[in-house]
N, C-alpha and C positions, 0 to 999 in steps of 0.2 A: 475259633475264626475272628479276624478283625478286618475293617473296610480297607479297601484299596485305596493307597494314598500314593498319588501321582504328583509329586513336585517337579514343577516345571518352570522354566524361564518364560517371561511374557513375550509374546511375539518373535519365538525362536521355532524356526522350520524342522529343525531335528528333535525338538521337545514335541513338535506337534504330531511328525511321524512314529516318535516313539509311543506318544499318548494313543494314536490308533490303533498300534500293534497290540499295546497293552490291554487296550479295552476289548479288539477282538480275539484276545487269547482268552481273557476272563469272564466275560459275557455279563457284567454286574447288572442286578436287575434296577436300579437306578443310578444316577450320575449326579454329583452335586459340584457345582462350579463357582469359585471365587467371583464375586460380583454382588450389587446390589438386590434383596429378594424383592422390591418394588418392581424389578423388571422380569418376574415370573409371568405375569400375563403377557409380555409380549414375545415370549420364547418361540410363541408357534410362528412369528412373523420370519424366523430364521429359515424355515422351510420353504417360504414363499419365492416363487420364481423370480419377483421383481427385487428380492434383495440380493444384492451384490457387495461384498466387502470389499475395501476397508469401511465399516460402519462404525458407530458408536452409540452406547446407551447412554443417554442424557436424562440427568434427573436435576430438576431445579424447584427451589421454592415455590409453593402455588402463589403467594403473595408478592414474591420478589425474584422474577425469573432470572435477573442478574445474577444470583447466588444459584451457582449450578457446578454441574461436577459431570466430566465425561469417563465412561469406560469404553475405550477404542478396542477394536478386534477385526484383525487382518484375515484374510485367508489363511495365513500360515502361524495364527496364533493357536496354540494349544487348548484354549479356552473353547474358542469357535470350533475347533474339531470335535472337541467332545461334546457340545451341543449338538452337531450334523449327525455325530455318530448315534447318540441317544435316540434323535428323530427318527433317522433310517432304521434303528434298531426298535424302534416300538416302546421304548422305555421312558420312564418318567426323566427328567432333567429340571434341576432347581437352581437359584443362586443361593449363596449360603455365607456373605460378607455381611459387615456392620450396615444396616439399614442406611439410606440414604438420608432418610428423616433424621437421623442421629447425626451422622457425619456433617451435613449440611447446616444443622442447627448450631454446631460447636466451632464452624469457621466463618470468621468475619467475611464480609464480602471483599471478593479480591485475593484473599489469604490462599496460598496455595497448600496443598497438604502436606503433612511433615516428612521430609526426606532426608532429614540428617542423620549422622550415626554414619559407622562404617560398612563399606561394600563387601558383601560376604563372599563374592565372586573373586574379588580383589585377593581375599586372603587365600582363597582355594588355589588361585592362579600362582599366588607368590610361592605358597607349599610345592606346587608343581614345577618350580622354577622357572614361571613366565612373568614377565614384567608387564604385560599388557593382558588384564582379564578377559577381552574380548576375543582374542587368539586363542586362549585358553579354553574359552566355551567353543568356539568352534572348532577346535581340534577334538574336543573330548565329547562334544553332543552334537552340534550342528552337521558336522562332517561324518560323523559316524554311521555306519550302514547298519539300521536296525535289524536288515535280516542276517546280517552275520553273527547274531546273537541268539544262542537255543532258546533262553527263556527272557522275554522281553521284560519282564519285571524286575531284573537283576540292576540294569543301571538305574532305576529309582530307589531301589534298596541302597545302593552304594551312596547316591546324592544324599538321599536321606540322613544317612548315618555321618556322611561328611556334614552335613549341617547341623546334626546333633552335636558333634563334636566343637563346631564353632559357637553354637548357642550356650554351651556349658561356659565358656569363658568370658562371654559378651553380654550373656543374658537376653534383652531385648534389643540389644545392638544399638541403643538410642533411639527406636522406634518407638516412644511411650505408647503411641496410640495402637501399637499392634496387640498390646496386651488384652485391650478393650475387644479388638475386633476377634482376635482369636477366642475368648471367651464366648462371643456370639457363633462363632463357626462350630466350636463344640456343642452349643446348645442345639445347633440346626442339625449334626451329626448325631446327638441323642435322640432327636425325633426321627431321621431317617432308620434310623436303628428299629426303633418301634415298629415303624411302617413297611420296612423292606428287609429287615434281617441285618447279619454284620457284613455281607457281602457287597454293599453298595460300593462305588466309586467316588473317590475325591479328587478334583484337579484344582490345584493351586500353586501359588509361588512356592519354590522349593523352602524359602526360609521359613514359611508356616508348619512344614511337615512335623519338626521336634515338638513343637508347641500342641499339635493336635494329636500326638502320639502320646503325649504326657497324660498321666493318671491325675485327673483333678475331680472333684466334686460338683455337681451341679448345682449345690449352695453358694460354692466359691465363685463359679462364673457368674451367677444369679447377682451376687453382692457387686461385682464389678460392673454389671450394666444397669444396676437401681441409679436413679437418679439422672439419666442422661436427658440432656436438652432434646427437644423433638420439635419439628415443622411439618406441615403438609406439605408434601412434593407432588409432582407429576412426572412422569417419565416417558421417554418415546426414543425411537430409534431416530439418527441423523446421519447423513454421508459424513465420511471421514476422508482423510487425504493419506497418501505416504509421506508426503513432508511434514505432516503433522505428528506421523508416528516418528521422526527422527529427532534425535536432540536438537540438532541445527535449527529446526523449525518451532523449538519452543516448547516441546512437550516432553517431560523425562519418561521415555518409555523405556529406557534402557539399552534403544539399537540405534545404530549411526546409520544403517544402510539398508531400509526398508526395501528398496526396488531390487537389492542382491538377494536379500533373506527371500522375497517373493520367488526369484528365479531359482533359487535352491529347492523352494519346496515344488514348484509347477515342473523342474527339469528332474525326473526321476533316474536318468541316465546321461552320462558325458556332461556335467554341469559347466565344465570350464569351456569345452568347445563351443556349447549353445551360448554360453555368454559372449563370447570373442565374437562369434558370429553376430551377435546383436550390435555390440560395438562397432562391428564394422561396417554395419548398414547404417548406424546413426552417423558416423564419419562419412560413408558415402553421401548421404542427404545433405551433408554441409559442405560438399564439392571437393574432399579430400580424397587422394588417391591411396584407397586401401584395396589390396587385391586377397585372395585367397591364399596365396603365398605369405602374405602378412599374418593372416589368422593361423596359417598352420605354424609358422615361426614363432609367434606369441604364446600358442599351445605349449610348445617345447621348452620356452625359455620359463614359462609360469612353472612347468612341472619340474625343470631343473632348481629352481630357486626354492619349491618346496621338499626337495629333496635334500638339497644343502642344508636347509633348516630344519629337517627332520619332523616335517608336517605331513599327516596322512595324505591331503590332497592340497592343491593349492588353494589359498585363501584369497581376500578380497585384496590384501595388501601385495601378494604375490602377482595377481592378475593385474592389478593398475600398474604394477611395476613394470610388466612386460608389456602393457598396452603402450605406455610412456616410450619405452625404449623403441619398439617395434613400428608402432601406428602413428605415435605423435613425433618423431623426431627429436626426444627428448624435451618438447614442449609442455609446461603445464597447461596453456591457454585451452589447447583441445581438451586436456584432460580434465580440467574443470566444468567443460561441457558435459563429458562422459558422467562424472560425478553428480551433476545436478540432474540429469534426464534418465540416468540407469540407476546408479549408486542409490540415488533417494527417489527420484521420479514424481509423477505427477497425478498418478491414479485416483480417482474419485469414486467412492462406491456409490451405490445405490438404494433406496430402501422404497418398499412397494406405498402405493397409494393408500392403502388400508391402514398405516401406522397412523397413530392418533398424532395429531398436530393441533397448533391452535387454528382457530379459523381464518387470521392473517394469512398464517402460511399456507393454507391451502389456496386462498386467493391469489397470492403470490405464485404459487407453483402454475395455478390455471392461466395466469397472464403471462408466465414465462414461455409456456407452451404455444399459446395461441400468437405470441410475437416471436416465436421459435427463437428465444434468448437461452439457450441451454447453459445451466451452471458449469462451469468447467475451472480446473484446480490450477491449469497453467494461466498466465497472463495473456490474454487476447485483446487487440486493438479493435475498436468498433468505429466506423465511420457513418454518419449520419447525415442525411440530406432531409432536411426539416420540412422542405416543399414536399416531400413525399409521406402520404398517410401512414403508411408502417413504420418508417424511420420517427416522423413526429411521434406516434406514440410509445417507441422504446425510450425515446428521450424523457417524454413526462414520465413513464415508470422509474427510470434512473434518477431523475430528479427528486421524485416522491421518497424513494427509498433513500435517497441521502439526507432529506429532510427528516426523516424518522430514524437517522444515525445507521442505516444499514447501507454501508458503504461498498456494495459491491461493485458499483463502477466509478472510477475517478475520472472528471474533466482534463483532459490535456489539450496543449495548443495543436488546431488543426494544421496540416502540411497541404501548403499550395492553395490556402483560402482563407481568406479574412473576414468574409461576409458572416451575416448573422444566421445565415441558413444553414450553416454548416457546424457541426459539432463531432469531436473525436473524444472516444470514450477508452479508458484501460480497464477491463474486466477481469477479476479474479474472485472467484467464489472460495471463502474460507469457511471450515464447520463453526468458527465461535458466530458465524452470522446468522445460524438457527438461533441462538442465545437472543441475539440482538432483535429478531423478527419477534421470538416468543416476547421479549420486553416491550417491544412496540406494540403487541397485542391490545394493552390497556386502552389503546386510544381509538381501536376501531376493529371490524371484522374484514374491512376490505383496505387494500390500499391508498384508495382516494381518500375514505372515510377517515382513516387514521392519518393521514398526512394533513387532513383539514383540520383534525381536532389537536393535533401536534402543533400546528401553525397559529391556531388561535390561542391557545396556551402559551407559547414561546412570546407572541406578542403583548400579552398581558403581564408576563414577567419581566420583559425587557426593562432595564433600567436608562439604555442611553439610545440618542437617538440614530447613531450609526447601527446600532442592533436592528432596529426596526425598519430601517431603508434596507439593510441586506437581507431581512426576511420577506421584504415586499418583492425584491427581487428573485428570490428563491421562489415564492408562492407564483410569481408569472410564468417563471420558467417551468415548473412542475404544474401548470394550468390549474391552479387552485383557486378557481373564481369565488368559490362561497368563502373561503376564508379571507379574502380582501377585504371586505367590509370591516371585520375586527381589526384587521393588520393597518387599515387606513385611518381607523379611528384612534388607534395607538399612536401613528405616526402623526396624525395633527395634534394630538395632546402632547409629544413631545417635542415637535417643533414649536410649539405656540410658547413653552415653557423655557427652552433651552436658549440662553443668550450666548452661548460661547461661538465665536465665529468659527474656529477651527473645526468643532464639531459639526456644524452645520455646512461648512465647505466639504468635510469627508462625506457628509451624507448626500449631498447633492448629486455626485456622479451615479451612483447607484439607482438615484431615481430617473435621472436623464436615460441610463441606458434601459431602464425596464421599459420606458415609453416605447421602445422599439419593436418590443414583441408582440404588440398586437398587430404589427405587420407581418410577422414571421410566422407564429404559431396560432394566429387568429383569436388571440386574447383581447378583450376589451379593457386597454391601458389608460384609457382617456381619465380616469379619476385620480389619476397620479397626477395628472397636469397642473390641476390648481394648487396641490401642495408643492409641487417642485416649483412653481412660478413664483410662490410665497416664499419659499426658501433662497431662492435667487436674488428677489428684491432686498430680503434682509442681507443677504451675505454683501451686496453691491453698497449698502448703507453702512454696514458695520466694520468691513474689510479695510479701508484706508485708517481708521483710527487704530486698528488693531497692527498694524505695520509700523512701528514706531522705532526709534533708533534705541531704546530700551531693551530690545531683543537681542538674546544672545545668538552664539554660531547655530545651536542646535534648533532653536526655536524658528531662527531665520528661515533654516534649511525646511523645515516643517510646513511652515507656511508657504514657502516657494513651491513646495509639493500640492499644496491646497492650491495655489493659483494655477498650475497646471490643469488639476482636476475640475475646477470650477470653469477654467477655458474651453475644456472639453465639451463640459455638460452644456455650456450656453450655445457650443454650435449645434447640438442636437435638439435643444430648446428654442432655439430661434427661428425655426419654420413654423412655429404656431403663435409665436411671439417676436416679430423682427424688432421693435423697440427695445428688446431687452439686450439686444446685440449691441445696440449704440449707448444703452446704459452701462453694458459690461466694458465697452471701450473708453467710454469716461473715466471709469474707476482705473483702467490699465494706465490712461494717461497720467492721472493724478500720481500713482504709484511711480510711474517713470520720471515724473519731473520734479517730486518732493525730495528733498535733500536729507529730512529727517527718517527716510526710508532706507533699510539696509541695501548695501549695495548689491548683494545678490539679488534681492526682490526687485529693486529698480532695473538691473540689467534685464532680469528676466521679462519684466514688464514691457520693455522697450522691444525686445526681441519678438514677443507675440503680437504687438503692434505692427511690427514690420513685415510679419508672415501675413498677416491679414491685409496689408496692403495700407495701413491705416497709419502710418508713419512713413512721409517722405525720407528720401535717403540722406538730404541734406540737415534734417531735422535727426535724423539716428547718428549721423558723425557730429552734430551740436552736442547731444546728448552724451555722447562718448567722450569727447573732449573735455566736458566738465566733470564727469566721472574721473578721468584718468588726468587731470589736473593737476600741478604741483601741491595745490591746497589741500587735495583728498589724501586721506592718509592710505598707505601701502597697501594694507589689508582690507579696507573697504572697496580700492579701485581693482583688486584681485578679485573679491568677491562680484563686482560688478561685470566682469569677463567671464566667471564663470557663469553668471545667470544669463549673460546674452549669449555666449559661446559655448557653453559647457556641456557635457554630457551627449546623448544620441540625438542632439536636435538639429544635427547639421549645419552647427555654428563652423566647422572647419572648412565646409563647402563654400560657405558665405563669405569667409575673409579669403579664400582662394579666388574669388570671383571678384571682389571689392578691395581696389589696391588701397583705397583711402581709409578705410577701417582696419586693414591691416596695418598701415601705415602708423596711426593714431596708436595701436597697440604696441606695436616696434620701438615707436619713440618712447613711450612711458616704460616700457621695460627696461631700456637701456639707460634711463634716467632715475630707477630706484636705488636708493642708497644699499650700500653694501650689507649693511645691519639689518634693514628692513625687508632686503632681498631673501635672507634667510628664511624670515616670517612667514612670507607670502608663497614661497617656493613649493611647500605641499598642496597650496589652492592651485597653483598653475599647475602642477603636473597632474594633478586630478582634473582639470578641465582639459589640457592638451594630450594626456595620455588616453584619453577615450576617443580620440580620432583615429579614423581608418588609416592603416599604413601608408597607402598611396596619397591621402590626404596631407599627413603628417611630411612625407617627403615632398609633396610641391610646395607647401609651406618654408620648408627649409630652404628650397632650391630659392622661392621668391624673395626670401629674408637674405640670403646669400647676395643675390644680385641689386636688391635694394628697391622695395616696392615702390611703385610708382616712377622707379626712374627709367633712363633709355632702354635698359635692356627687357624691360618687361611692356614698354610701350613703343613698339615698332614705329621707324618712318614710314612717311606715306610711299607707298610702292615696294616697301620691303616687307620682309615677313618673319615673323618669331624663328628662333634657332628651332630646327628639326621639321619645319613647313614650308612648302614651296611657296611662290609670291602670289601665285594665282591657282584658282581652282581647276583639277583635272576633270572635264566632262565625261571622259570615258571612264574613269573609275568610280565616278560618284553615279553614273548611269548601271552600272553592274550591280549595285545593291537594289535597286527598285524592285525587282520582281520578287526578291525575299521578303522587302518591307511591305509590298502589298499582301504576299501571303500569310505575315503575321497579322496584318490589320484585316483581314477578311472574316466575315461572321462564319462561325462553325458551320460546318457543311457546305460551304460555297467556297469555291476557287475564284481567283481573277481570272479574268478574260484572259485568253492567248493574245 
C-alpha cells in the first residue's frame, strides 16, 4: 500500500470536486494538506460557523510583521475541501509544507516567492494541441463531470504520470526552492506513515506528486534541510477577497476568474444557464434592457461556440462572447462591468472572533462594529457630517488609521459642500491591511494609543518644518490631543532654527487650517496660534528680500505659490490678530511696487491687493502700465500678466469688466516685437488658455470691437447690442418668486 497522492491545481473547482469524490471513496485515516505546519493549531477554526471563505492563513515574523506570507483558500480550493472533509469525517488533518519559519527567514522584506521556470500546465496543454493552458485545464479538469468516472482516483493517477514525464525532462523546473520544500513534505509523510499507516491522503499541487513518489532516503532529505535559517513566526486567519485571488489583482494564484470558478463550484447543474441569469440580473441593475429571451439566446450561442471549438461545455470565453453579442450589443463597456463584478468579483471572507489577532486588531474590530463601519472589498463612498457625534467618531477613526499607515479610507473632495464640517471618504478593505495592523501593533494595543505613540515618534524623527506642521494638522484631524504637546515642541524647535522663507511659507497654511478644527471637532487648537503668529511675522520680514530679480522662472513660480498660500493663511489668522492683515498688505504693496521683484510675483501681489480692496483701480492701472511699458522686457511683462490675470483666480472676468486693464494688455500685446512675441507666447497661452470658454469668447469680442471704444461704451439713451433700451418691468417681476424661494431659509417658504 502507498499513500493516496491527490495532485491538484490550487483554487480549481474541478479539482475540489474530484478531491471530495476521491476522499469519499478512499476514506483515509488522515489527510495532509500543502501549507505551513505552523497553521496546524488554527485548523480547528475552519469548522467554526464564523469562518467563511475566501480566507488566508497569515504567517509573519514575530519581530517584523511586515515580513509576511499568505496562503489563500477559497471555497472552491481543493485544500479547503480536504480540510473540511477531514473535519466532517472526524479524521486528523495537518499541513505538510516547509515551515513559514524557514521560508520567511530566507526571504528579504518585500521579496516575492520564487516563481520562475516553465509552466507545467502550458507544456501539457501544448501536447494536447491547446495554445491556452487555462482552456486546457478547464476542458480536462474543471468542466469534467466527476460522477461520470467509475473510479475517482483515475484522473489523479493520469495527472501524476503526466507531471512525472514533465519532471523527467525539467527536473525542478527552475523552482530551486521546491527541492527543499519537497524534502520537508517527505519527512512529514514518513511521520504520518508511522502514526496512521500507509493509507493516509496527501493533497498538494500536481507538480509535487512525482517528487513525493520518488524513492529517497530520510538522510538525504535531512541533509537538504540542515542549516536552513529560521525566525520566530506568528500565524492567524485573515479575510481574503476574490479580487486578490486573481492575477489581475496582484496575487499569482494561477487563476484569472475566481468569481467564475466560485460559480462553477456552487452550481452543480446547468452552470451556463445560471451564470447567464446572474449576468442578466447585473445588467438590469445597471438599467440595461435585458429580458429572458436574451438569456435563452445567449445560452444557445455559447453552446454553439463550444461545439464548434470541440469543447465539452461552454467555458468562460464562449460565455463572455455570447454575452457581448446578445446582451451588450457588441460593446465592451458593459462587458468590462461583468468581468469586474462577476468574473472576478468582490467577495470578502470572514474569520471568527476566536481567531488569534494582535490586540490592536481586536480593538479596531470592536470600533468598526460600534460605529457600524463594516470592512468591504468593493469601493464605498462615505459622507460624514462632523456636527453629528457618530460621524465625528468615524472621522477620528479613519484619520487615526491613516496616521498609522492603515489606508482603509482615502479622503476625497466633498460634493456640494465646501465647509469644514463635511468629509467624504472612499473606503475599501484590502487583505494586506491586516499586515499593516499587525505592524502598527508595536505602537499600542488600542487605536488611539497607537496613533498617539506613532505621532510622537514621527515628530521626533521629522527633519523639516513642513513635516511637523503637516503632522500637527493630522493630529488635530485625528483628535490626538495627547500627542500635540510633543508635536508642538518639535514644531517650535524646527521653526526657531529654520531660516528658509520658502519652507516657512509652506508650513504656515497647514497651521492656519489646523486652527479651524477647534470649532468643528471640539479640539483645542489654541496652542498652535502662538507658533502660527510667530511664523507669519518671520515671513513678513523675510519674504521681500527673498523675492529678488535673481530668481529663475521655476523659483519665481514656487514663491508665487507660497505667496498665495500665505495670503490664504493670513485670512484665517487675521480674526485673532487684525494687525497681521495690515502687515501682510504692506508686504504685498512692497512686492507689487519693487522693480527688482520678478513680474510674476509683482503681478500676483497687485491682484491680491485689488481683490482685498486695498489697491484702488487707478493705482492698479498705473502698476500695470509700468509693468507693460516699452522699457520692460517682454518676458517680465508676460510674467506680470500671468501673475495678475492667470490661472483660476478669475482674471478673465476682471478683464471683461474693466476696459482700462484690458486696453493696457491689448496695447502692450500689439506692440511686442515679433521675435519677443515668440518667446512670450507660451506664457500667454498658459495664462489665457485657463479661462472658461465663455470668458475667452467675450474677451475676443471685446478686443474685436476695441476695448473702451464706442462699440462697448453705449451712448446715453442707447443700449448695447442685444439689449433693449429700457428695463422691462414685467419680465423682471417674473423671476421674483423664484429668487425669494431660493433665498428662503430651509423649511420656510416665502409668503404668498
